N, C-alpha and C positions, 0 to 999 in steps of 0.2 A: 147597567143592564136592565134594571127595572124600567127605566125610561124607554129603552128599546122595546121591551115586551109590551108596554102600554101603547106605544106608537103602532106596533104590529096589530094589536087588538083593534085600535081605532081604524086602521086601514081595512081590516077584515070586515068590520061593521059597515064601513062606507061602501064596500064592494056590493053590498046587498041592495043599495039604492042607486048605484051608478052603472049604466050599461057599458060594458067593455067590448072592444072589437075582438074578433076570434083569433087573430094571429098577430105576431110581432110585426110592427109596421116596417116594411122594407125602406131602405134609404140610408143616408149618411148624415151625421151630426157632429158638429164641433161645439164643445162645451168648455167654458172657462169659469172657475169658481174659486172662492176663498174659503179656507177651512180654519175656523177659530178654535184651534186645538189647545187644550190643556193636557198635562201629562201627569202620570202617577207611576212610580216604580223605583228602581235602583239603577244608578249609572256611575261611571267613574273611569279613571285612567290609572294604570300601573299600581293597583292595590289601594288607591285612594277612592273608595267606593262608598256612596251614601245614598240616602233617600232623596228623591226629587218629587215634589208635589205642588203643582200649580193648577188651580181650578179656574173656572170661567171668570171668577172675580179678580183673578190675578193677570188676566190676559194683556191688559195695557202694558204691564211691566214685562211679561214673560214672552209673548209672541212678537218678535221683531218683524218678521216677514213670513207669510204663508199663502201660497197660491198653487193652483193646479190647472192643467188643461187635459182634456180627454177628447179623443176622436173615435167614432165607431162607424162601422159599415155593416149593414144587416140586409140579408135576403129573407125569403119566407121561412127558411129553416136553419141557415148557417150565417155566421157573421164573424167579425174580428174587431178588436179594440186595442188602443194604445193610450196610455195615460202617464203624465209626468207631474211630480209634485216637488216643490222646493220650499223648505221651512228653515228659518233661523230661530233658535231658542236660547234663552239664557236664564239661569236661576242660581240660587245658593244650594249647597249640599247640606242637608240636615245630618246631624251626628258627626260631621267632620268640620269642627269649628275653625281649623286653620285655613280652610279654603274659602276665599271670599266670593268666588264666582265660578260657575261652569257654563260653558257655551257650546252649543251644538249647531252644526250646519248639516241639514238632512236633505238628501235627494232620493226620491223613490220613483221608480219607473215600472210600469206594468205593460205586458204584451200578452194577448191571448186570443183564443177562438171560442165562439159560442155555438150552442146547438139548441134549437127549440125542441123541448120534450113534450109539452102539452100547450094548449092555447095560452095558459097563464104562467107556465113554468119553463125555464131554460137553465141549462148548465153551461159551465165554462171551465176551460183548462188554460193555464198560462204560466208565466214567469213573473216574479216580483223581484226586481233588483233594487238594492239599497246601498247608499254610500253615506258614511258618517265621519265628519270631521269634528273632533272634540278638543277643547282647550280648558285647562284648569288654571285659574289665577289664585295664587297663594297670598295670604295676608302680608307676608314679608316681601312681596314683589316678584317672586319667582313664577314662571309660567311653564306648564307642561302641556304638550299637545300630542295628538296621535290621530291617525285616520285609517279607515278600513272600508271595505266594500264586499258585498256578497250577493248571491242570487238564490232564491227559493222557488221551488215549483209549487203551484197552488191549484186547488180544485174547488169549485164553488157552485152555488145555486142562486138563481134570481127568480123571485115570485112577484108577479105583477097583477094583483087582484083588481086594480082600477086602470082602465085604459079606454079613453074615449077621444073625441076630436079635440077636447079642451083640457081634460083632466088626466093625470097620470099618478099612480101610487105604486111603490115597490118596496120590497124587502130583499136584501141579498146578504150572503155570507160566504166566506171561503176559509180554508185552512191549508197550511203548507209547511214545508221544512226544506232544508238543504244546507245552505251556508249558516243559517240560524238554527238553533235547537227547535224553535217553533215560531210560527207567525200565523195570525188569524185576523180576519176583518169581518165586522158586522155593520150593516148600514140600513137605514130606513129613510124614505124620503117621498116627496111628492112634487109635481110640477103642474104649471098652468100655461097652456099655449095661447098666444095672442097673435093676431095677424096670420099670415100663411106659414111663417118659418120660425118665429121666435118662441122660446119657452123659458119661463122663469122657474128655477128650482130652489128647494130648500130641503135639507136633510140633516140627519144626525149620524156621525160615523165614529166607529171605534177601531183602531188599529193597534194590535198588540204584537210586540216583537221581543223575543227572548234570545239575545245574542251575547256570546262571551268569547272573545278572542284573546290573543297573547297580551294585548295592552288595554283593550277596551271592554267594559261591561256595559251593556245596554239592555236591561230587562224592564221595559217600559210599556205602558198602555197610554196611547194618545186618543183623546176623545173630544168631540165638540161639534158645534153646528157648522154646516156648510151652506153657502149661498152662491148661486151661479146663474148664468144665462147660456142657453143653447141656440145654435143656428142650424137649421135643417136645410139640406139642399139635395 
């Protein structure tokens, strides 16, 4: 969170020297990106619950696959978006020595509408659907698995202090609940447009999910850098 706060301050300072356009740019954009996410929290199946903690230094071992795609369509005041993310994760459970490995397959989908509130601030409402397949591998060779899915309603804000023909900087966050006890997202990022249609993006994202079902506990904060490219048309 300190890194997010620092990045937000840097974006604010940069806004004083970068001329921004007055309105959200109408149009459509398709973005694909990879999210180098580490996780921190508690997870498990059927009462076998322990701590998981994989930082950026552990990503080569921990993140097997992680990718997202996002599509947005925006007019001068209204818009909509859809996003899908697929991640495979694996790690050991601390404090549960008999478990040799825990593996997750995560799918996250978002769908929502946006509304321009001021030239630099917009709000959004939507749904965030998540599915989770979990597998525990015990040291004696036994395997336990479970899967679940749920949907949460979300409400959020996006602040864009930097917006010009070539540079973009934003901070956004949302909070929600429904199938999960709570879910929230915080993100800060920037982009550089080259050519007529292409934009390179880099950002830092945190997604926190507190879910507890009959068989699965997933109270985890995922965070890390995201890199991507967008095509406007």
